[in-house]
C-alpha positions, 0 to 999 in steps of 0.5 A, a space after each residue: 726807866 730812868 736808870 735805862 736812860 742813864 745807862 744808855 747815856 753812860 755807854 753812848 758818851 763813853 764810846 763817843 769819847 773813846 772814839 775821840 781818843 783813838 782818833 787823837 792817837 791815830 793823828 799823833 802816830 801819823 803826824 810823828 811819822 811825818 815829822 809834824 811835831 805840832 800836829 802830833 802834840 795836838 793829837 796827843 792832847 785830843 787823845 788825853 782829853 778824849 780819854 779823860 772825858 770817857 772816864 768822866 762820863 762813866 763816873 757821871 752817869 753811874 
């Protein structure tokens, strides 16, 4: 039963952080179209952090 919990955690956390990465990428795209470079940078940071945490969650709960 412990492996099922770890697998569920692995999937749940990785999907959560992938969603964070997609939202960050969307913020970056919209902000760059409206010439808000600081907000675009924060969107890029959120996308990179979300992507890195998604990979870390996959590795951590293997």
